[in-house]
Every structure is written in structure tokens, then in C-alpha cells.
mmCIF file of the C-alpha atoms, coordinates in Angstrom:
data_MODEL
# 
_entry.id   MODEL 
# 
loop_
_atom_site.group_PDB 
_atom_site.id 
_atom_site.type_symbol 
_atom_site.label_atom_id 
_atom_site.label_alt_id 
_atom_site.label_comp_id 
_atom_site.label_asym_id 
_atom_site.label_entity_id 
_atom_site.label_seq_id 
_atom_site.pdbx_PDB_ins_code 
_atom_site.Cartn_x 
_atom_site.Cartn_y 
_atom_site.Cartn_z 
_atom_site.occupancy 
_atom_site.B_iso_or_equiv 
_atom_site.pdbx_formal_charge 
_atom_site.auth_seq_id 
_atom_site.auth_comp_id 
_atom_site.auth_asym_id 
_atom_site.auth_atom_id 
_atom_site.pdbx_PDB_model_num 
ATOM 1   C CA . MET A 1 1   ? 0.000   0.000   0.000  1.00 0.00 ? 1   MET A CA 1 
ATOM 2   C CA . ASN A 1 2   ? 1.568   3.291   -1.064 1.00 0.00 ? 2   ASN A CA 1 
ATOM 3   C CA . SER A 1 3   ? 1.636   6.392   1.121  1.00 0.00 ? 3   SER A CA 1 
ATOM 4   C CA . ASN A 1 4   ? -1.179  8.183   -0.768 1.00 0.00 ? 4   ASN A CA 1 
ATOM 5   C CA . THR A 1 5   ? -3.481  5.217   -0.292 1.00 0.00 ? 5   THR A CA 1 
ATOM 6   C CA . ARG A 1 6   ? -2.578  5.096   3.394  1.00 0.00 ? 6   ARG A CA 1 
ATOM 7   C CA . ARG A 1 7   ? -3.361  8.786   3.736  1.00 0.00 ? 7   ARG A CA 1 
ATOM 8   C CA . LEU A 1 8   ? -6.710  8.359   2.021  1.00 0.00 ? 8   LEU A CA 1 
ATOM 9   C CA . VAL A 1 9   ? -7.563  5.411   4.258  1.00 0.00 ? 9   VAL A CA 1 
ATOM 10  C CA . ALA A 1 10  ? -6.525  7.465   7.292  1.00 0.00 ? 10  ALA A CA 1 
ATOM 11  C CA . CYS A 1 11  ? -8.728  10.368  6.187  1.00 0.00 ? 11  CYS A CA 1 
ATOM 12  C CA . ALA A 1 12  ? -11.718 8.171   5.563  1.00 0.00 ? 12  ALA A CA 1 
ATOM 13  C CA . GLY A 1 13  ? -11.056 6.583   8.905  1.00 0.00 ? 13  GLY A CA 1 
ATOM 14  C CA . GLY A 1 14  ? -11.140 10.018  10.514 1.00 0.00 ? 14  GLY A CA 1 
ATOM 15  C CA . LEU A 1 15  ? -14.744 10.340  9.521  1.00 0.00 ? 15  LEU A CA 1 
ATOM 16  C CA . LEU A 1 16  ? -15.444 6.831   10.676 1.00 0.00 ? 16  LEU A CA 1 
ATOM 17  C CA . LEU A 1 17  ? -15.566 7.934   14.239 1.00 0.00 ? 17  LEU A CA 1 
ATOM 18  C CA . PHE A 1 18  ? -18.754 9.822   13.449 1.00 0.00 ? 18  PHE A CA 1 
ATOM 19  C CA . ALA A 1 19  ? -20.566 6.521   12.942 1.00 0.00 ? 19  ALA A CA 1 
ATOM 20  C CA . SER A 1 20  ? -21.635 6.182   16.551 1.00 0.00 ? 20  SER A CA 1 
ATOM 21  C CA . ILE A 1 21  ? -21.179 8.448   19.557 1.00 0.00 ? 21  ILE A CA 1 
ATOM 22  C CA . ALA A 1 22  ? -22.603 6.309   22.339 1.00 0.00 ? 22  ALA A CA 1 
ATOM 23  C CA . TRP A 1 23  ? -19.332 6.409   24.271 1.00 0.00 ? 23  TRP A CA 1 
ATOM 24  C CA . ALA A 1 24  ? -17.392 8.994   22.326 1.00 0.00 ? 24  ALA A CA 1 
ATOM 25  C CA . LYS A 1 25  ? -14.959 10.915  24.474 1.00 0.00 ? 25  LYS A CA 1 
ATOM 26  C CA . VAL A 1 26  ? -15.142 14.679  23.995 1.00 0.00 ? 26  VAL A CA 1 
ATOM 27  C CA . VAL A 1 27  ? -12.748 17.153  25.562 1.00 0.00 ? 27  VAL A CA 1 
ATOM 28  C CA . PHE A 1 28  ? -12.397 20.865  24.949 1.00 0.00 ? 28  PHE A CA 1 
ATOM 29  C CA . ASP A 1 29  ? -10.236 23.754  26.001 1.00 0.00 ? 29  ASP A CA 1 
ATOM 30  C CA . PHE A 1 30  ? -10.451 27.500  25.484 1.00 0.00 ? 30  PHE A CA 1 
ATOM 31  C CA . ASP A 1 31  ? -8.679  30.768  26.091 1.00 0.00 ? 31  ASP A CA 1 
ATOM 32  C CA . PRO A 1 32  ? -10.294 32.318  29.183 1.00 0.00 ? 32  PRO A CA 1 
ATOM 33  C CA . ALA A 1 33  ? -9.128  35.779  28.082 1.00 0.00 ? 33  ALA A CA 1 
ATOM 34  C CA . ALA A 1 34  ? -11.089 35.585  24.795 1.00 0.00 ? 34  ALA A CA 1 
ATOM 35  C CA . ASP A 1 35  ? -14.347 37.555  24.608 1.00 0.00 ? 35  ASP A CA 1 
ATOM 36  C CA . PHE A 1 36  ? -16.643 35.031  22.921 1.00 0.00 ? 36  PHE A CA 1 
ATOM 37  C CA . SER A 1 37  ? -19.555 37.479  22.937 1.00 0.00 ? 37  SER A CA 1 
ATOM 38  C CA . SER A 1 38  ? -17.695 39.624  20.383 1.00 0.00 ? 38  SER A CA 1 
ATOM 39  C CA . PHE A 1 39  ? -17.627 36.826  17.781 1.00 0.00 ? 39  PHE A CA 1 
ATOM 40  C CA . SER A 1 40  ? -20.468 36.737  15.270 1.00 0.00 ? 40  SER A CA 1 
ATOM 41  C CA . THR A 1 41  ? -19.014 35.350  12.010 1.00 0.00 ? 41  THR A CA 1 
ATOM 42  C CA . PHE A 1 42  ? -16.785 32.459  10.962 1.00 0.00 ? 42  PHE A CA 1 
ATOM 43  C CA . ALA A 1 43  ? -15.028 31.086  7.876  1.00 0.00 ? 43  ALA A CA 1 
ATOM 44  C CA . TRP A 1 44  ? -13.217 27.863  7.043  1.00 0.00 ? 44  TRP A CA 1 
ATOM 45  C CA . ILE A 1 45  ? -9.466  27.632  6.481  1.00 0.00 ? 45  ILE A CA 1 
ATOM 46  C CA . ASP A 1 46  ? -8.342  25.249  3.757  1.00 0.00 ? 46  ASP A CA 1 
ATOM 47  C CA . ARG A 1 47  ? -4.931  23.760  4.380  1.00 0.00 ? 47  ARG A CA 1 
ATOM 48  C CA . GLU A 1 48  ? -3.373  22.696  1.090  1.00 0.00 ? 48  GLU A CA 1 
ATOM 49  C CA . GLY A 1 49  ? -1.581  19.387  1.010  1.00 0.00 ? 49  GLY A CA 1 
ATOM 50  C CA . SER A 1 50  ? -3.239  18.169  4.198  1.00 0.00 ? 50  SER A CA 1 
ATOM 51  C CA . ILE A 1 51  ? -4.608  14.676  4.579  1.00 0.00 ? 51  ILE A CA 1 
ATOM 52  C CA . GLU A 1 52  ? -8.091  16.144  5.062  1.00 0.00 ? 52  GLU A CA 1 
ATOM 53  C CA . SER A 1 53  ? -7.969  17.629  1.570  1.00 0.00 ? 53  SER A CA 1 
ATOM 54  C CA . GLN A 1 54  ? -7.985  14.061  0.241  1.00 0.00 ? 54  GLN A CA 1 
ATOM 55  C CA . LEU A 1 55  ? -11.348 13.281  1.842  1.00 0.00 ? 55  LEU A CA 1 
ATOM 56  C CA . PRO A 1 56  ? -14.198 12.593  -0.553 1.00 0.00 ? 56  PRO A CA 1 
ATOM 57  C CA . ASP A 1 57  ? -16.025 15.831  -1.333 1.00 0.00 ? 57  ASP A CA 1 
ATOM 58  C CA . HIS A 1 58  ? -19.408 14.624  -0.084 1.00 0.00 ? 58  HIS A CA 1 
ATOM 59  C CA . LEU A 1 59  ? -17.986 13.823  3.373  1.00 0.00 ? 59  LEU A CA 1 
ATOM 60  C CA . ARG A 1 60  ? -16.085 17.116  3.628  1.00 0.00 ? 60  ARG A CA 1 
ATOM 61  C CA . ARG A 1 61  ? -19.193 19.078  2.564  1.00 0.00 ? 61  ARG A CA 1 
ATOM 62  C CA . ARG A 1 62  ? -21.382 17.164  5.029  1.00 0.00 ? 62  ARG A CA 1 
ATOM 63  C CA . LEU A 1 63  ? -19.030 17.816  7.931  1.00 0.00 ? 63  LEU A CA 1 
ATOM 64  C CA . ARG A 1 64  ? -18.825 21.528  7.139  1.00 0.00 ? 64  ARG A CA 1 
ATOM 65  C CA . ARG A 1 65  ? -22.571 21.875  6.539  1.00 0.00 ? 65  ARG A CA 1 
ATOM 66  C CA . VAL A 1 66  ? -23.455 20.252  9.849  1.00 0.00 ? 66  VAL A CA 1 
ATOM 67  C CA . THR A 1 67  ? -20.846 22.331  11.702 1.00 0.00 ? 67  THR A CA 1 
ATOM 68  C CA . GLU A 1 68  ? -22.251 25.512  10.125 1.00 0.00 ? 68  GLU A CA 1 
ATOM 69  C CA . GLU A 1 69  ? -25.800 24.527  11.129 1.00 0.00 ? 69  GLU A CA 1 
ATOM 70  C CA . VAL A 1 70  ? -24.756 23.909  14.734 1.00 0.00 ? 70  VAL A CA 1 
ATOM 71  C CA . LEU A 1 71  ? -22.871 27.215  14.883 1.00 0.00 ? 71  LEU A CA 1 
ATOM 72  C CA . ALA A 1 72  ? -25.903 29.024  13.394 1.00 0.00 ? 72  ALA A CA 1 
ATOM 73  C CA . THR A 1 73  ? -28.005 27.770  16.322 1.00 0.00 ? 73  THR A CA 1 
ATOM 74  C CA . LYS A 1 74  ? -25.403 29.409  18.580 1.00 0.00 ? 74  LYS A CA 1 
ATOM 75  C CA . GLY A 1 75  ? -25.781 32.788  16.853 1.00 0.00 ? 75  GLY A CA 1 
ATOM 76  C CA . LEU A 1 76  ? -22.806 32.670  14.473 1.00 0.00 ? 76  LEU A CA 1 
ATOM 77  C CA . GLU A 1 77  ? -23.065 33.342  10.747 1.00 0.00 ? 77  GLU A CA 1 
ATOM 78  C CA . PRO A 1 78  ? -20.748 32.210  7.960  1.00 0.00 ? 78  PRO A CA 1 
ATOM 79  C CA . ALA A 1 79  ? -18.593 34.871  6.317  1.00 0.00 ? 79  ALA A CA 1 
ATOM 80  C CA . PHE A 1 80  ? -17.325 33.895  2.918  1.00 0.00 ? 80  PHE A CA 1 
ATOM 81  C CA . VAL A 1 81  ? -14.311 36.192  2.901  1.00 0.00 ? 81  VAL A CA 1 
ATOM 82  C CA . PRO A 1 82  ? -11.840 35.335  5.705  1.00 0.00 ? 82  PRO A CA 1 
ATOM 83  C CA . PRO A 1 83  ? -10.543 38.903  6.174  1.00 0.00 ? 83  PRO A CA 1 
ATOM 84  C CA . GLN A 1 84  ? -14.096 39.952  7.093  1.00 0.00 ? 84  GLN A CA 1 
ATOM 85  C CA . THR A 1 85  ? -14.687 37.281  9.706  1.00 0.00 ? 85  THR A CA 1 
ATOM 86  C CA . ASP A 1 86  ? -14.254 36.972  13.445 1.00 0.00 ? 86  ASP A CA 1 
ATOM 87  C CA . LEU A 1 87  ? -13.357 33.281  13.656 1.00 0.00 ? 87  LEU A CA 1 
ATOM 88  C CA . LEU A 1 88  ? -11.454 30.828  11.479 1.00 0.00 ? 88  LEU A CA 1 
ATOM 89  C CA . LEU A 1 89  ? -12.272 27.113  11.645 1.00 0.00 ? 89  LEU A CA 1 
ATOM 90  C CA . THR A 1 90  ? -10.177 24.118  10.688 1.00 0.00 ? 90  THR A CA 1 
ATOM 91  C CA . TYR A 1 91  ? -10.223 20.453  11.548 1.00 0.00 ? 91  TYR A CA 1 
ATOM 92  C CA . TYR A 1 92  ? -7.782  17.573  11.750 1.00 0.00 ? 92  TYR A CA 1 
ATOM 93  C CA . PHE A 1 93  ? -8.315  13.816  11.580 1.00 0.00 ? 93  PHE A CA 1 
ATOM 94  C CA . SER A 1 94  ? -6.224  10.927  12.723 1.00 0.00 ? 94  SER A CA 1 
ATOM 95  C CA . VAL A 1 95  ? -6.793  7.210   12.885 1.00 0.00 ? 95  VAL A CA 1 
ATOM 96  C CA . SER A 1 96  ? -4.606  4.743   14.697 1.00 0.00 ? 96  SER A CA 1 
ATOM 97  C CA . GLN A 1 97  ? -4.842  1.012   14.886 1.00 0.00 ? 97  GLN A CA 1 
ATOM 98  C CA . GLU A 1 98  ? -5.269  -0.174  18.458 1.00 0.00 ? 98  GLU A CA 1 
ATOM 99  C CA . PHE A 1 99  ? -5.484  -3.556  20.155 1.00 0.00 ? 99  PHE A CA 1 
ATOM 100 C CA . ARG A 1 100 ? -7.780  -4.520  22.977 1.00 0.00 ? 100 ARG A CA 1 
ATOM 101 C CA . VAL A 1 101 ? -7.006  -7.569  25.100 1.00 0.00 ? 101 VAL A CA 1 
ATOM 102 C CA . ASP A 1 102 ? -9.916  -8.942  27.101 1.00 0.00 ? 102 ASP A CA 1 
ATOM 103 C CA . TYR A 1 103 ? -9.747  -11.736 29.640 1.00 0.00 ? 103 TYR A CA 1 
ATOM 104 C CA . VAL A 1 104 ? -13.070 -13.560 29.682 1.00 0.00 ? 104 VAL A CA 1 
ATOM 105 C CA . PRO A 1 105 ? -13.700 -15.929 32.603 1.00 0.00 ? 105 PRO A CA 1 
ATOM 106 C CA . TYR A 1 106 ? -16.497 -18.466 32.340 1.00 0.00 ? 106 TYR A CA 1 
ATOM 107 C CA . SER A 1 107 ? -17.613 -21.023 34.842 1.00 0.00 ? 107 SER A CA 1 
ATOM 108 C CA . LEU A 1 108 ? -20.462 -23.423 35.401 1.00 0.00 ? 108 LEU A CA 1 
ATOM 109 C CA . TYR A 1 109 ? -21.118 -24.508 38.949 1.00 0.00 ? 109 TYR A CA 1 
ATOM 110 C CA . GLN A 1 110 ? -23.637 -27.106 40.021 1.00 0.00 ? 110 GLN A CA 1 
ATOM 111 C CA . PRO A 1 111 ? -24.618 -28.022 43.554 1.00 0.00 ? 111 PRO A CA 1 
ATOM 112 C CA . TYR A 1 112 ? -23.512 -31.399 44.898 1.00 0.00 ? 112 TYR A CA 1 
ATOM 113 C CA . GLY A 1 113 ? -25.280 -31.871 48.157 1.00 0.00 ? 113 GLY A CA 1 
ATOM 114 C CA . TYR A 1 114 ? -25.916 -29.489 50.985 1.00 0.00 ? 114 TYR A CA 1 
ATOM 115 C CA . GLY A 1 115 ? -23.371 -26.680 51.338 1.00 0.00 ? 115 GLY A CA 1 
ATOM 116 C CA . TYR A 1 116 ? -21.018 -27.931 48.656 1.00 0.00 ? 116 TYR A CA 1 
ATOM 117 C CA . TRP A 1 117 ? -20.597 -26.434 45.202 1.00 0.00 ? 117 TRP A CA 1 
ATOM 118 C CA . GLY A 1 118 ? -18.624 -28.234 42.584 1.00 0.00 ? 118 GLY A CA 1 
ATOM 119 C CA . GLY A 1 119 ? -18.242 -27.809 38.884 1.00 0.00 ? 119 GLY A CA 1 
ATOM 120 C CA . TYR A 1 120 ? -15.836 -26.633 36.285 1.00 0.00 ? 120 TYR A CA 1 
ATOM 121 C CA . GLY A 1 121 ? -14.771 -23.454 34.645 1.00 0.00 ? 121 GLY A CA 1 
ATOM 122 C CA . TYR A 1 122 ? -12.547 -22.089 31.945 1.00 0.00 ? 122 TYR A CA 1 
ATOM 123 C CA . SER A 1 123 ? -11.463 -18.761 30.591 1.00 0.00 ? 123 SER A CA 1 
ATOM 124 C CA . TYR A 1 124 ? -9.999  -17.378 27.433 1.00 0.00 ? 124 TYR A CA 1 
ATOM 125 C CA . THR A 1 125 ? -8.210  -14.280 26.238 1.00 0.00 ? 125 THR A CA 1 
ATOM 126 C CA . GLN A 1 126 ? -9.546  -12.382 23.278 1.00 0.00 ? 126 GLN A CA 1 
ATOM 127 C CA . VAL A 1 127 ? -7.422  -9.952  21.253 1.00 0.00 ? 127 VAL A CA 1 
ATOM 128 C CA . ARG A 1 128 ? -9.273  -7.530  19.019 1.00 0.00 ? 128 ARG A CA 1 
ATOM 129 C CA . ARG A 1 129 ? -7.830  -5.011  16.588 1.00 0.00 ? 129 ARG A CA 1 
ATOM 130 C CA . TYR A 1 130 ? -9.805  -1.813  15.949 1.00 0.00 ? 130 TYR A CA 1 
ATOM 131 C CA . ASN A 1 131 ? -9.368  1.684   14.575 1.00 0.00 ? 131 ASN A CA 1 
ATOM 132 C CA . GLN A 1 132 ? -9.370  4.573   17.045 1.00 0.00 ? 132 GLN A CA 1 
ATOM 133 C CA . GLY A 1 133 ? -10.313 7.833   15.362 1.00 0.00 ? 133 GLY A CA 1 
ATOM 134 C CA . THR A 1 134 ? -9.863  11.415  16.532 1.00 0.00 ? 134 THR A CA 1 
ATOM 135 C CA . VAL A 1 135 ? -11.327 14.631  15.156 1.00 0.00 ? 135 VAL A CA 1 
ATOM 136 C CA . VAL A 1 136 ? -9.955  17.971  16.348 1.00 0.00 ? 136 VAL A CA 1 
ATOM 137 C CA . LEU A 1 137 ? -11.807 21.211  15.602 1.00 0.00 ? 137 LEU A CA 1 
ATOM 138 C CA . ASP A 1 138 ? -9.739  24.375  16.068 1.00 0.00 ? 138 ASP A CA 1 
ATOM 139 C CA . ILE A 1 139 ? -11.407 27.769  16.322 1.00 0.00 ? 139 ILE A CA 1 
ATOM 140 C CA . ILE A 1 140 ? -9.053  30.715  15.840 1.00 0.00 ? 140 ILE A CA 1 
ATOM 141 C CA . ASP A 1 141 ? -9.565  34.420  16.465 1.00 0.00 ? 141 ASP A CA 1 
ATOM 142 C CA . ALA A 1 142 ? -9.101  35.946  12.984 1.00 0.00 ? 142 ALA A CA 1 
ATOM 143 C CA . ARG A 1 143 ? -7.853  39.277  14.358 1.00 0.00 ? 143 ARG A CA 1 
ATOM 144 C CA . THR A 1 144 ? -5.149  37.948  16.680 1.00 0.00 ? 144 THR A CA 1 
ATOM 145 C CA . HIS A 1 145 ? -4.515  34.627  14.903 1.00 0.00 ? 145 HIS A CA 1 
ATOM 146 C CA . GLN A 1 146 ? -4.635  32.906  18.285 1.00 0.00 ? 146 GLN A CA 1 
ATOM 147 C CA . LEU A 1 147 ? -6.393  29.650  19.057 1.00 0.00 ? 147 LEU A CA 1 
ATOM 148 C CA . VAL A 1 148 ? -9.401  30.485  21.260 1.00 0.00 ? 148 VAL A CA 1 
ATOM 149 C CA . TRP A 1 149 ? -11.200 27.117  21.427 1.00 0.00 ? 149 TRP A CA 1 
ATOM 150 C CA . VAL A 1 150 ? -10.391 23.498  20.594 1.00 0.00 ? 150 VAL A CA 1 
ATOM 151 C CA . GLY A 1 151 ? -12.679 20.471  20.718 1.00 0.00 ? 151 GLY A CA 1 
ATOM 152 C CA . ILE A 1 152 ? -11.532 16.870  20.435 1.00 0.00 ? 152 ILE A CA 1 
ATOM 153 C CA . LEU A 1 153 ? -13.797 13.907  19.698 1.00 0.00 ? 153 LEU A CA 1 
ATOM 154 C CA . ASP A 1 154 ? -12.193 10.501  20.237 1.00 0.00 ? 154 ASP A CA 1 
ATOM 155 C CA . LYS A 1 155 ? -14.044 7.327   19.264 1.00 0.00 ? 155 LYS A CA 1 
ATOM 156 C CA . GLU A 1 156 ? -13.669 3.819   17.948 1.00 0.00 ? 156 GLU A CA 1 
ATOM 157 C CA . VAL A 1 157 ? -14.156 3.907   14.184 1.00 0.00 ? 157 VAL A CA 1 
ATOM 158 C CA . GLN A 1 158 ? -17.250 2.099   12.894 1.00 0.00 ? 158 GLN A CA 1 
ATOM 159 C CA . SER A 1 159 ? -18.104 3.112   9.320  1.00 0.00 ? 159 SER A CA 1 
ATOM 160 C CA . ALA A 1 160 ? -16.446 4.851   6.377  1.00 0.00 ? 160 ALA A CA 1 
ATOM 161 C CA . ASN A 1 161 ? -19.642 6.593   5.274  1.00 0.00 ? 161 ASN A CA 1 
ATOM 162 C CA . PRO A 1 162 ? -21.765 7.472   8.305  1.00 0.00 ? 162 PRO A CA 1 
ATOM 163 C CA . PRO A 1 163 ? -25.322 8.733   7.853  1.00 0.00 ? 163 PRO A CA 1 
ATOM 164 C CA . GLY A 1 164 ? -26.018 12.441  8.262  1.00 0.00 ? 164 GLY A CA 1 
ATOM 165 C CA . LYS A 1 165 ? -27.919 12.000  11.538 1.00 0.00 ? 165 LYS A CA 1 
ATOM 166 C CA . LYS A 1 166 ? -24.892 10.430  13.214 1.00 0.00 ? 166 LYS A CA 1 
ATOM 167 C CA . ILE A 1 167 ? -22.581 13.173  11.961 1.00 0.00 ? 167 ILE A CA 1 
ATOM 168 C CA . GLU A 1 168 ? -25.081 15.745  13.247 1.00 0.00 ? 168 GLU A CA 1 
ATOM 169 C CA . LYS A 1 169 ? -25.139 14.119  16.710 1.00 0.00 ? 169 LYS A CA 1 
ATOM 170 C CA . SER A 1 170 ? -21.346 13.942  16.768 1.00 0.00 ? 170 SER A CA 1 
ATOM 171 C CA . VAL A 1 171 ? -20.851 17.589  15.794 1.00 0.00 ? 171 VAL A CA 1 
ATOM 172 C CA . LYS A 1 172 ? -23.476 18.694  18.332 1.00 0.00 ? 172 LYS A CA 1 
ATOM 173 C CA . LYS A 1 173 ? -21.661 16.731  21.019 1.00 0.00 ? 173 LYS A CA 1 
ATOM 174 C CA . LEU A 1 174 ? -18.314 18.202  19.905 1.00 0.00 ? 174 LEU A CA 1 
ATOM 175 C CA . LEU A 1 175 ? -19.659 21.792  19.960 1.00 0.00 ? 175 LEU A CA 1 
ATOM 176 C CA . LYS A 1 176 ? -21.829 21.389  23.058 1.00 0.00 ? 176 LYS A CA 1 
ATOM 177 C CA . ASN A 1 177 ? -19.470 23.569  25.127 1.00 0.00 ? 177 ASN A CA 1 
ATOM 178 C CA . PHE A 1 178 ? -18.919 26.250  22.493 1.00 0.00 ? 178 PHE A CA 1 
ATOM 179 C CA . PRO A 1 179 ? -18.940 29.094  23.265 1.00 0.00 ? 179 PRO A CA 1 
ATOM 180 C CA . PRO A 1 180 ? -17.776 28.440  26.824 1.00 0.00 ? 180 PRO A CA 1 
ATOM 181 C CA . LYS A 1 181 ? -19.826 29.901  29.619 1.00 0.00 ? 181 LYS A CA 1 
# 
């Protein structure tokens, strides 16, 4: 597998984590000195040559559309010219292959008379390989060019082409604490 194919697989895998958010881990951080009430517009930053630029167009458009819809519910409007915007948005994906080792005990006990339990048992170890995906959304103050908020969604990857409802739930969970109170 050549490096371009690996990058494409890694990018697609980045979106895989949107497949299910039942136990997705979300963390965020922000600049406490930033005045979030002064922000009203945002624009996307395209980073040329990035792995994300190799994502299929329909997935990139879906992610951006859902993010814009969530931000609109929070009172922010898209600005199509970055010099005339308050915030700049960009995202990063990564996928790593992880292993999970589970020890599974099993036993079957049957009573043999009063007060005595006998029986047998066995156990086994199960090793499972899975993809762990991470999406990072950076929000930058366009005037100062400083990072003011970052959200990270970390999840086991399930599907390469998640439905829109699952992406919507994931983005809502990612942006739940934006802007910070």
C-alpha cells in the first residue's frame, strides 16, 4: 500500500468515528481571556496538502454543513471572505490502529449436596484489533490569529460513510461547550 493510499484510508477513517457516539470521548479547552460574545461570524481555512484535503467531497461538505448549522443555532453566521470574519475554523483527523485484550472468565457450577458447590470453569483471552479515530476542531480568532477554542472527539471507528444523523449528533456533542460559559 503506497503512502497516498494510506493517507486516504486514514482520512476516511477520521470520519469513521462519526458513525456512533454512544461512548465517544469529547474534551475541549479554550482561552479564558477571549471575549466570545464579540464573535459573530466564521469562515473555514483550507490547508493545502493536508490529509483532510484528500477526503471525498461529499464527506467534507457534510461535515462543514453540519458544523455551520450547529454554529448558526449558537448565533454565528458564515462569512465567505476570511478577512471579514471573526473566527477561522479548521479540523484535523487521525486514525490509529489499536489492540484490545480482554480476559473472559467463564464457569459453570452445580450443587452437589448441601453446602457444597462443585463444577468446572474455563477462561480465554480475546485480542481484538480496531481503529481509534480522533477529530480535532480548532477555532481561531481571525484578528489575533490565536487559538481560542479546541474540541476533540475521540471514538472507535465504525463506518467509512456514516449517515447524516450520526454526523449531526457527533458535531453537536463536539460543539456542546462552544462558546464556553
